[in-house]
N, CA, C and O of each residue as an XYZ file, in Angstrom:
808
protein
N     106.186    108.378     89.566
C     106.288    109.289     90.695
C     106.990    108.598     91.852
O     106.992    107.371     91.957
N     107.582    109.402     92.713
C     108.290    108.847     93.849
C     107.310    108.188     94.799
O     106.136    108.554     94.856
N     107.805    107.214     95.545
C     106.981    106.537     96.530
C     106.455    107.540     97.539
O     107.214    108.336     98.092
N     105.164    107.499     97.773
C     104.527    108.491     98.636
C     104.536    108.054    100.085
O     103.494    108.029    100.739
N     105.693    107.714    100.581
C     105.831    107.352    101.977
C     106.346    108.554    102.730
O     107.348    109.147    102.330
N     105.693    108.926    103.800
C     106.035    110.129    104.524
C     106.788    109.748    105.783
O     106.293    108.963    106.592
N     107.954    110.286    105.950
C     108.742    110.021    107.131
C     108.559    111.160    108.119
O     108.899    112.305    107.823
N     108.022    110.847    109.292
C     107.772    111.887    110.285
C     108.477    111.533    111.574
O     107.958    110.747    112.366
N     109.639    112.092    111.797
C     110.377    111.832    113.015
C     109.784    112.662    114.136
O     109.126    113.670    113.878
N     110.012    112.241    115.422
C     109.442    112.998    116.528
C     109.821    114.468    116.499
O     109.038    115.318    116.924
N     111.009    114.777    116.005
C     111.442    116.160    115.990
C     111.083    116.892    114.718
O     111.396    118.073    114.567
N     110.426    116.196    113.795
C     110.105    116.806    112.517
C     109.016    117.850    112.637
O     108.293    117.883    113.633
N     108.893    118.680    111.663
C     107.878    119.717    111.649
C     106.644    119.209    110.917
O     106.741    118.692    109.804
N     105.484    119.360    111.548
C     104.262    118.856    110.944
C     103.976    119.576    109.628
O     103.378    118.997    108.722
N     104.398    120.830    109.520
C     104.162    121.561    108.272
C     104.872    120.891    107.096
O     104.323    120.825    105.996
N     106.074    120.401    107.320
C     106.808    119.716    106.256
C     106.109    118.414    105.869
O     105.991    118.084    104.689
N     105.654    117.689    106.874
C     104.930    116.442    106.627
C     103.649    116.725    105.840
O     103.310    116.004    104.902
N     102.949    117.781    106.238
C     101.719    118.152    105.546
C     101.992    118.564    104.109
O     101.259    118.174    103.199
N     103.030    119.340    103.902
C     103.382    119.782    102.552
C     103.603    118.578    101.645
O     103.066    118.512    100.539
N     104.395    117.635    102.122
C     104.693    116.440    101.334
C     103.426    115.672    100.987
O     103.217    115.288     99.836
N     102.589    115.453    101.982
C     101.375    114.674    101.764
C     100.397    115.400    100.847
O      99.785    114.777     99.979
N     100.243    116.713    101.030
C      99.298    117.471    100.209
C      99.699    117.437     98.738
O      98.857    117.212     97.868
N     100.973    117.658     98.462
C     101.442    117.669     97.087
C     101.279    116.288     96.456
O     100.842    116.176     95.310
N     101.624    115.250     97.192
C     101.519    113.903     96.640
C     100.069    113.487     96.435
O      99.741    112.842     95.439
N      99.206    113.852     97.366
C      97.787    113.508     97.196
C      97.227    114.175     95.948
O      96.473    113.556     95.197
N      97.590    115.431     95.722
C      97.133    116.122     94.521
C      97.689    115.502     93.256
O      96.973    115.339     92.268
N      98.979    115.151     93.287
C      99.616    114.555     92.113
C      98.981    113.218     91.749
O      98.704    112.957     90.578
N      98.751    112.375     92.747
C      98.167    111.070     92.466
C      96.695    111.188     92.084
O      96.190    110.372     91.312
N      96.008    112.184     92.611
C      94.621    112.410     92.182
C      94.582    112.701     90.687
O      93.725    112.184     89.970
N      95.508    113.526     90.222
C      95.584    113.858     88.798
C      95.933    112.627     87.973
O      95.300    112.365     86.951
N      96.934    111.870     88.409
C      97.355    110.689     87.659
C      96.217    109.681     87.530
O      95.988    109.131     86.453
N      95.510    109.444     88.622
C      94.401    108.485     88.569
C      93.267    108.990     87.686
O      92.598    108.204     87.016
N      93.055    110.296     87.689
C      92.020    110.858     86.835
C      92.345    110.630     85.359
O      91.471    110.262     84.574
N      93.603    110.849     84.987
C      94.004    110.668     83.595
C      93.954    109.194     83.209
O      93.543    108.864     82.097
N      94.361    108.310     84.101
C      94.289    106.875     83.820
C      92.846    106.451     83.577
O      92.572    105.630     82.702
N      91.927    107.014     84.354
C      90.520    106.647     84.165
C      90.016    107.078     82.793
O      89.058    106.506     82.274
N      90.659    108.089     82.204
C      90.269    108.544     80.863
C      90.950    107.727     79.770
O      90.572    107.820     78.602
N      91.943    106.934     80.133
C      92.690    106.153     79.154
C      92.922    104.741     79.700
O      94.073    104.322     79.820
N      91.869    103.999     80.032
C      92.029    102.708     80.714
C      92.730    101.648     79.879
O      93.423    100.797     80.436
N      92.571    101.674     78.547
C      93.177    100.638     77.709
C      94.694    100.759     77.643
O      95.377     99.812     77.253
N      95.218    101.913     78.021
C      96.671    102.099     77.996
C      97.342    101.567     79.260
O      98.564    101.428     79.301
N      96.556    101.270     80.285
C      97.133    100.867     81.563
C      98.036     99.638     81.456
O      99.094     99.620     82.085
N      97.657     98.586     80.669
C      98.541     97.415     80.567
C      99.898     97.724     79.937
O     100.842     96.954     80.109
N     100.009     98.833     79.215
C     101.270     99.190     78.576
C     102.215     99.919     79.523
O     103.363    100.183     79.165
N     101.755    100.243     80.708
C     102.615    100.915     81.678
C     103.542     99.908     82.329
O     103.200     98.733     82.458
N     104.708    100.364     82.738
C     105.650     99.506     83.453
C     104.985     99.000     84.735
O     104.219     99.720     85.377
N     105.289     97.752     85.096
C     104.663     97.166     86.285
C     104.991     97.970     87.538
O     104.162     98.069     88.443
N     106.188     98.544     87.601
C     106.564     99.327     88.779
C     105.677    100.567     88.905
O     105.305    100.953     90.013
N     105.337    101.192     87.771
C     104.473    102.362     87.814
C     103.050    101.964     88.178
O     102.393    102.663     88.950
N     102.562    100.847     87.631
C     101.218    100.392     87.984
C     101.122    100.086     89.471
O     100.130    100.420     90.119
N     102.154     99.450     90.008
C     102.160     99.135     91.438
C     102.208    100.407     92.270
O     101.528    100.515     93.290
N     103.016    101.372     91.830
C     103.126    102.640     92.543
C     101.790    103.363     92.586
O     101.384    103.865     93.634
N     101.110    103.414     91.453
C      99.822    104.091     91.379
C      98.768    103.368     92.208
O      97.944    104.005     92.865
N      98.794    102.041     92.178
C      97.819    101.268     92.932
C      97.970    101.490     94.437
O      96.982    101.538     95.171
N      99.216    101.626     94.885
C      99.460    101.786     96.319
C      99.380    103.209     96.806
O      99.544    103.463     97.999
N      99.131    104.146     95.911
C      99.164    105.558     96.290
C      97.965    106.329     95.767
O      98.109    107.303     95.029
N      96.802    105.889     96.152
C      95.622    106.701     95.907
C      95.624    107.833     96.938
O      96.261    107.701     97.983
N      94.933    108.933     96.669
C      94.864    109.995     97.679
C      94.381    109.490     99.035
O      94.890    109.916    100.072
N      93.403    108.586     99.034
C      92.873    108.077    100.302
C      93.945    107.346    101.101
O      94.028    107.505    102.319
N      94.765    106.544    100.424
C      95.823    105.809    101.120
C      96.898    106.765    101.643
O      97.420    106.577    102.742
N      97.220    107.778    100.860
C      98.202    108.779    101.309
C      97.685    109.490    102.552
O      98.449    109.758    103.480
N      96.407    109.793    102.573
C      95.827    110.515    103.704
C      95.790    109.667    104.965
O      96.027    110.180    106.059
N      95.496    108.381    104.830
C      95.515    107.502    106.001
C      96.942    107.358    106.523
O      97.161    107.354    107.734
N      97.913    107.240    105.620
C      99.310    107.164    106.068
C      99.722    108.443    106.775
O     100.487    108.406    107.739
N      99.214    109.581    106.298
C      99.515    110.852    106.946
C      99.042    110.832    108.399
O      99.775    111.244    109.298
N      97.834    110.360    108.627
C      97.313    110.274    110.001
C      98.217    109.393    110.857
O      98.582    109.770    111.971
N      98.575    108.225    110.340
C      99.428    107.311    111.101
C     100.794    107.931    111.396
O     101.325    107.780    112.497
N     101.354    108.623    110.420
C     102.676    109.217    110.597
C     102.646    110.364    111.607
O     103.573    110.519    112.402
N     101.584    111.164    111.574
C     101.476    112.253    112.550
C     101.289    111.679    113.956
O     101.902    112.169    114.905
N     100.476    110.677    114.101
C     100.322    110.025    115.403
C     101.664    109.482    115.891
O     101.981    109.556    117.078
N     102.449    108.934    114.956
C     103.737    108.354    115.336
C     104.659    109.412    115.945
O     105.507    109.091    116.778
N     104.497    110.658    115.538
C     105.299    111.735    116.107
C     105.065    111.851    117.607
O     105.938    112.307    118.346
N     103.882    111.436    118.052
C     103.534    111.505    119.467
C     103.625    110.145    120.150
O     103.173    109.989    121.284
N     104.212    109.154    119.461
C     104.352    107.827    120.038
C     103.034    107.086    120.145
O     102.858    106.241    121.022
N     102.110    107.403    119.252
C     100.770    106.829    119.301
C     100.454    106.050    118.033
O     101.089    106.230    116.994
N      99.457    105.181    118.147
C      98.950    104.445    116.992
C      97.437    104.638    116.953
O      96.751    104.267    117.906
N      96.894    105.216    115.865
C      95.456    105.500    115.837
C      94.613    104.243    115.658
O      94.957    103.345    114.890
N      93.521    104.204    116.373
C      92.557    103.127    116.169
C      91.788    103.420    114.882
O      91.763    104.553    114.402
N      91.170    102.390    114.341
C      90.426    102.575    113.094
C      89.324    103.617    113.243
O      89.068    104.383    112.314
N      88.673    103.654    114.402
C      87.587    104.613    114.596
C      88.131    106.040    114.628
O      87.453    106.975    114.203
N      89.355    106.207    115.134
C      89.952    107.534    115.149
C      90.258    108.004    113.729
O      90.018    109.162    113.387
N      90.784    107.106    112.911
C      91.066    107.457    111.523
C      89.781    107.869    110.819
O      89.740    108.878    110.115
N      88.722    107.068    111.022
C      87.438    107.377    110.384
C      86.902    108.726    110.866
O      86.357    109.497    110.075
N      87.053    109.009    112.149
C      86.551    110.272    112.700
C      87.330    111.458    112.150
O      86.741    112.485    111.814
N      88.646    111.325    112.057
C      89.478    112.413    111.524
C      89.116    112.689    110.075
O      89.008    113.847    109.672
N      88.928    111.638    109.287
C      88.555    111.816    107.879
C      87.194    112.496    107.759
O      86.997    113.351    106.896
N      86.256    112.113    108.626
C      84.920    112.706    108.576
C      84.957    114.184    108.936
O      84.297    115.000    108.293
N      85.728    114.531    109.966
C      85.844    115.934    110.369
C      86.479    116.752    109.247
O      86.044    117.868    108.961
N      87.511    116.191    108.616
C      88.175    116.901    107.520
C      87.224    117.130    106.358
O      87.237    118.195    105.741
N      86.398    116.136    106.057
C      85.420    116.293    104.973
C      84.460    117.435    105.271
O      84.116    118.224    104.391
N      84.038    117.507    106.519
C      83.083    118.546    106.898
C      83.736    119.929    106.901
O      83.066    120.935    106.670
N      85.042    119.976    107.163
C      85.713    121.258    107.282
C      86.413    121.740    106.040
O      86.894    122.873    106.000
N      86.482    120.894    105.010
C      87.179    121.286    103.790
C      86.285    122.164    102.935
O      85.152    121.786    102.640
N      86.771    123.329    102.532
C      85.945    124.209    101.697
C      85.665    123.575    100.341
O      86.535    122.926     99.759
N      84.472    123.762     99.851
C      84.110    123.228     98.544
C      84.558    124.195     97.449
O      84.270    125.390     97.506
N      85.251    123.673     96.474
C      85.778    124.500     95.384
C      84.826    124.378     94.203
O      84.968    123.481     93.372
N      83.873    125.265     94.132
C      82.791    125.130     93.164
C      83.037    125.877     91.864
O      82.432    125.550     90.843
N      83.907    126.865     91.882
C      84.099    127.706     90.697
C      85.132    127.077     89.772
O      86.295    127.481     89.748
N      84.683    126.073     89.007
C      85.605    125.379     88.120
C      86.188    126.271     87.051
O      87.341    126.088     86.662
N      85.419    127.241     86.561
C      85.905    128.134     85.508
C      87.055    128.998     86.020
O      88.040    129.210     85.313
N      86.926    129.495     87.251
C      87.990    130.323     87.817
C      89.259    129.500     88.035
O      90.369    129.975     87.798
N      89.078    128.257     88.492
C      90.231    127.374     88.681
C      90.926    127.126     87.349
O      92.154    127.156     87.265
N      90.141    126.882     86.316
C      90.724    126.624     85.002
C      91.501    127.833     84.500
O      92.601    127.677     83.969
N      90.956    129.027     84.656
C      91.665    130.234     84.204
C      92.978    130.411     84.951
O      94.006    130.727     84.353
N      92.935    130.206     86.259
C      94.157    130.382     87.061
C      95.230    129.373     86.667
O      96.399    129.734     86.528
N      94.841    128.111     86.487
C      95.819    127.085     86.149
C      96.360    127.268     84.727
O      97.528    126.984     84.463
N      95.522    127.733     83.830
C      96.019    128.005     82.480
C      97.099    129.079     82.509
O      98.108    128.970     81.812
N      96.889    130.107     83.309
C      97.886    131.177     83.412
C      99.167    130.679     84.065
O     100.264    131.024     83.626
N      99.034    129.875     85.105
C     100.214    129.466     85.863
C     100.997    128.356     85.174
O     102.223    128.309     85.275
N     100.298    127.456     84.469
C     100.975    126.329     83.842
C     101.524    126.678     82.465
O     102.560    126.149     82.062
N     100.855    127.548     81.749
C     101.324    127.927     80.423
C     101.449    126.716     79.520
O     100.553    125.874     79.459
N     102.582    126.636     78.811
C     102.784    125.569     77.832
C     103.106    124.237     78.478
O     103.121    123.207     77.804
N     103.365    124.246     79.786
C     103.704    122.995     80.470
C     102.591    121.970     80.324
O     102.851    120.779     80.157
N     101.358    122.438     80.389
C     100.219    121.536     80.217
C     100.078    121.229     78.732
O      99.637    122.073     77.952
N     100.452    120.027     78.355
C     100.485    119.684     76.934
C      99.081    119.631     76.342
O      98.090    119.445     77.047
N      99.031    119.804     75.006
C      97.740    119.701     74.322
C      97.148    118.318     74.505
O      95.930    118.144     74.566
N      98.031    117.343     74.593
C      97.546    115.965     74.783
C      96.753    115.854     76.068
O      95.653    115.301     76.071
N      97.293    116.369     77.158
C      96.614    116.273     78.438
C      95.304    117.048     78.415
O      94.283    116.563     78.904
N      95.332    118.244     77.852
C      94.132    119.068     77.834
C      93.037    118.439     76.981
O      91.850    118.565     77.281
N      93.452    117.758     75.911
C      92.465    117.098     75.061
C      91.891    115.869     75.756
O      90.692    115.601     75.676
N      92.761    115.124     76.441
C      92.334    113.896     77.105
C      91.520    114.185     78.364
O      90.494    113.551     78.612
N      91.986    115.141     79.145
C      91.329    115.456     80.415
C      91.332    116.960     80.599
O      92.262    117.503     81.195
N      90.311    117.647     80.099
C      90.261    119.112     80.221
C      90.429    119.570     81.667
O      90.030    118.881     82.606
N      91.025    120.741     81.824
C      91.294    121.262     83.157
C      90.050    121.278     84.034
O      90.115    120.967     85.223
N      88.931    121.638     83.448
C      87.703    121.725     84.234
C      87.293    120.373     84.812
O      86.513    120.319     85.763
N      87.816    119.271     84.242
C      87.470    117.939     84.734
C      88.321    117.540     85.923
O      87.830    116.902     86.854
N      89.615    117.916     85.899
C      90.486    117.427     86.968
C      91.007    118.494     87.918
O      91.420    118.164     89.030
N      91.002    119.758     87.520
C      91.551    120.795     88.397
C      90.800    120.902     89.721
O      91.449    120.969     90.765
N      89.463    120.921     89.733
C      88.771    121.004     91.034
C      89.114    119.827     91.942
O      89.256    119.996     93.154
N      89.248    118.631     91.356
C      89.570    117.459     92.165
C      90.977    117.568     92.741
O      91.196    117.237     93.906
N      91.927    118.026     91.938
C      93.299    118.179     92.411
C      93.343    119.151     93.586
O      93.917    118.839     94.630
N      92.742    120.322     93.422
C      92.754    121.308     94.493
C      92.013    120.808     95.720
O      92.439    121.061     96.846
N      90.914    120.106     95.517
C      90.142    119.593     96.649
C      90.943    118.579     97.454
O      90.880    118.580     98.683
N      91.692    117.715     96.782
C      92.489    116.717     97.496
C      93.621    117.375     98.277
O      93.945    116.947     99.385
N      94.222    118.415     97.702
C      95.265    119.143     98.432
C      94.673    119.773     99.690
O      95.242    119.653    100.775
N      93.526    120.446     99.541
C      92.887    121.102    100.685
C      92.409    120.085    101.716
O      92.533    120.311    102.919
N      91.866    118.975    101.250
C      91.368    117.940    102.169
C      92.511    117.304    102.942
O      92.374    117.032    104.135
N      93.633    117.066    102.284
C      94.783    116.452    102.956
C      95.313    117.372    104.049
O      95.699    116.913    105.124
N      95.331    118.678    103.765
C      95.738    119.644    104.778
C      94.825    119.550    106.007
O      95.306    119.486    107.138
N      93.504    119.540    105.778
C      92.552    119.481    106.886
C      92.730    118.203    107.697
O      92.657    118.224    108.926
N      92.962    117.093    107.005
C      93.185    115.814    107.686
C      94.414    115.895    108.580
O      94.376    115.496    109.744
N      95.500    116.414    108.026
C      96.735    116.487    108.790
C      96.654    117.429    109.974
O      97.154    117.115    111.054
N      96.023    118.594    109.781
C      95.914    119.557    110.875
C      95.075    118.999    112.020
O      95.420    119.160    113.191
N      93.971    118.342    111.669
C      93.132    117.797    112.731
C      93.808    116.597    113.392
O      93.711    116.432    114.608
N      94.484    115.765    112.619
C      95.200    114.625    113.195
C      96.265    115.109    114.180
O      96.488    114.478    115.213
N      96.912    116.209    113.867
C      97.917    116.765    114.774
C      97.263    117.249    116.068
O      97.799    117.034    117.155
N      96.106    117.900    115.951
C      95.392    118.353    117.151
C      94.980    117.171    118.022
O      95.114    117.216    119.245
N      94.478    116.116    117.388
C      94.070    114.925    118.134
C      95.277    114.274    118.785
O      95.211    113.856    119.942
N      96.388    114.184    118.046
C      97.584    113.575    118.594
C      98.082    114.295    119.834
O      98.497    113.657    120.802
N      98.044    115.610    119.810
C      98.484    116.391    120.975
C      97.624    116.079    122.207
O      98.140    115.909    123.312
N      96.301    116.007    121.993
C      95.389    115.738    123.108
C      95.544    114.305    123.606
O      95.559    114.056    124.812
N      95.658    113.365    122.668
C      95.797    111.950    123.051
C      97.110    111.726    123.800
O      97.170    110.893    124.704
N      98.153    112.456    123.435
C      99.445    112.326    124.108
C      99.333    112.713    125.580
O     100.074    112.203    126.421
N      98.410    113.610    125.883
C      98.197    114.055    127.263
C      97.329    113.082    128.053
O      97.083    113.289    129.242
N      96.868    112.028    127.396
C      96.101    110.999    128.087
C      94.607    111.082    127.899
O      93.866    110.274    128.459
N      94.149    112.042    127.121
C      92.714    112.165    126.902
C      92.236    111.116    125.907
O      92.960    110.766    124.976
N      91.021    110.613    126.100
C      90.467    109.630    125.170
C      89.338    110.219    124.341
O      88.552    109.477    123.751
N      89.245    111.558    124.287
C      88.216    112.203    123.482
C      88.861    113.006    122.364
O      90.038    113.359    122.435
N      88.088    113.286    121.345
C      88.594    114.057    120.216
C      88.262    115.529    120.413
O      87.121    115.861    120.736
N      89.226    116.411    120.226
C      88.964    117.839    120.414
C      88.049    118.384    119.335
O      87.996    117.863    118.221
N      87.331    119.438    119.681
C      86.480    120.096    118.690
C      87.365    120.754    117.638
O      88.303    121.470    117.987
N      87.084    120.524    116.357
C      87.923    121.116    115.311
C      87.686    122.614    115.185
O      86.554    123.082    115.315
N      88.744    123.358    114.935
C      88.647    124.785    114.674
C      88.678    124.990    113.172
O      89.654    124.632    112.513
N      87.612    125.566    112.626
C      87.484    125.704    111.173
C      88.670    126.440    110.572
O      89.134    126.084    109.489
N      89.166    127.463    111.261
C      90.264    128.248    110.703
C      91.546    127.427    110.585
O      92.392    127.713    109.738
N      91.691    126.401    111.436
C      92.884    125.559    111.371
C      92.801    124.512    110.267
O      93.822    123.977    109.834
N      91.584    124.222    109.814
C      91.399    123.197    108.785
C      91.470    123.775    107.377
O      91.544    123.022    106.406
N      91.450    125.081    107.254
C      91.442    125.706    105.931
C      92.851    126.055    105.497
O      93.550    126.808    106.175
N      93.265    125.507    104.371
C      94.583    125.799    103.823
C      94.568    127.204    103.216
O      93.703    127.500    102.392
N      95.515    128.082    103.608
C      95.549    129.437    103.031
C      95.575    129.393    101.507
O      96.220    128.530    100.912
N      94.866    130.335    100.883
C      94.689    130.313     99.431
C      96.018    130.293     98.681
O      96.158    129.579     97.688
N      96.996    131.074     99.148
C      98.287    131.108     98.469
C      98.972    129.760     98.467
O      99.520    129.338     97.448
N      98.945    129.070     99.618
C      99.548    127.740     99.697
C      98.770    126.743     98.859
O      99.358    125.865     98.228
N      97.451    126.873     98.849
C      96.628    125.954     98.050
C      97.030    126.022     96.583
O      97.212    124.985     95.946
N      97.172    127.218     96.043
C      97.564    127.356     94.637
C      98.982    126.848     94.411
O      99.233    126.097     93.468
N      99.913    127.257     95.278
C     101.312    126.872     95.089
C     101.494    125.362     95.177
O     102.185    124.767     94.350
N     100.875    124.743     96.180
C     101.032    123.301     96.347
C     100.317    122.525     95.252
O     100.765    121.444     94.869
N      99.221    123.057     94.747
C      98.533    122.394     93.641
C      99.387    122.436     92.381
O      99.415    121.472     91.617
N     100.080    123.541     92.161
C     100.976    123.626     91.010
C     102.158    122.669     91.188
O     102.612    122.065     90.217
N     102.658    122.526     92.420
C     103.714    121.546     92.685
C     103.212    120.136     92.409
O     103.945    119.304     91.875
N     101.967    119.872     92.773
C     101.386    118.546     92.538
C     101.331    118.245     91.045
O     101.628    117.128     90.622
N     100.952    119.238     90.251
C     100.915    119.044     88.807
C     102.308    118.713     88.277
O     102.467    117.793     87.475
N     103.306    119.456     88.722
C     104.673    119.215     88.265
C     105.156    117.836     88.683
O     105.858    117.168     87.923
N     104.785    117.400     89.893
C     105.180    116.076     90.368
C     104.559    114.971     89.525
O     105.162    113.917     89.325
N     103.348    115.221     89.032
C     102.635    114.210     88.246
C     103.118    114.127     86.807
O     102.831    113.141     86.128
N     103.847    115.139     86.314
C     104.206    115.187     84.902
C     104.948    113.947     84.395
O     104.609    113.457     83.317
N     105.959    113.405     85.128
C     106.635    112.204     84.613
C     105.677    111.034     84.386
O     105.775    110.336     83.376
N     104.754    110.822     85.320
C     103.786    109.737     85.149
C     102.854    110.026     83.987
O     102.483    109.112     83.250
N     102.472    111.279     83.812
C     101.603    111.637     82.689
C     102.310    111.412     81.365
O     101.686    111.004     80.385
N     103.614    111.678     81.333
C     104.382    111.441     80.105
C     104.399    109.948     79.772
O     104.299    109.571     78.604
N     104.525    109.107     80.784
C     104.504    107.665     80.540
C     103.124    107.220     80.050
O     103.011    106.336     79.200
N     102.096    107.835     80.588
C     100.756    107.519     80.111
C     100.583    107.942     78.656
O      99.943    107.245     77.868
N     101.156    109.079     78.312
C     101.091    109.545     76.931
C     101.797    108.554     76.014
O     101.284    108.222     74.945
N     102.966    108.083     76.426
C     103.706    107.095     75.630
C     102.906    105.802     75.498
O     102.868    105.191     74.430
N     102.264    105.392     76.600
C     101.458    104.175     76.557
C     100.286    104.344     75.596
O      99.927    103.415     74.873
N      99.698    105.524     75.593
C      98.606    105.791     74.671
C      99.034    105.697     73.224
O      98.296    105.187     72.380
N     100.229    106.190     72.937
C     100.758    106.109     71.578
C     100.992    104.661     71.171
O     100.700    104.271     70.041
N     101.517    103.872     72.093
C     101.752    102.451     71.798
C     100.439    101.741     71.549
O     100.356    100.861     70.692
N      99.409    102.120     72.297
C      98.091    101.509     72.102
C      97.544    101.833     70.722
O      96.984    100.967     70.051
N      97.706    103.075     70.301
C      97.197    103.473     68.976
C      97.960    102.772     67.861
O      97.381    102.430     66.830
N      99.271    102.554     68.065
C     100.060    101.864     67.031
C      99.763    100.386     66.996
O      99.825     99.732     65.955
N      99.416     99.846     68.254
C      99.245     98.416     68.390
C      98.130     97.829     67.578
O      97.903     96.620     67.624
C-alpha cells in the first residue's frame, strides 16, 4: 500500500485530508487483521511491505492526522491534546454492532472481488466491523481536531465542547469510504496470499 503520509497545506480542504486518512486507516486495519490470522507468512513478505505495515497502524495514521490538521493552523499539538482528541472521538464514534448487516452489505458491494481465500482466512464478520469502525473513528478524530485547531488558532487554551452531529460520518460516506479502503488494501492482501502459498510449499 502507498505510504500513509497526509499532506495538509494551509489552503487545503480538511475534507480531502479526512477522506485520505479515513480510507487509509480502514485499509491498514484490514491488512493488520489478515496478518494476525496468518502470522507465519509475515517473514515471507518483502521488507518494504513489512516496514510500511509497521509504520502505518490505524492509531499512527490517526495521530498523524491530528498533527497535520493542526499544521494547517500553524500549530503543534501537545501530547495531552492528542490524547484528549482521541478520547473525545472514542466517546463520539457510533458503535457498529450489527455485524450480520455489515456482512450482507459488503458481500453485495464487493461481489467476486473478495476472494475465497480472504473469506476463508478472515470471514467478513471478523474484520468488516473493525474496518468500518476505524473509518468512522478517524472521521471523528479529524473533525474534532479541526474544531480544536480553529479555537487554538484564536488564542484559546481550552478544548471546545464536541458536537455529536459533527463527529458522525454520514452513512453513505461511511459505506463508500470503507469500500475504497478495501480496494486500497487488495494489493497488500494479494502479497499476503502469495506469502501464504510460499509458506505452504516451504
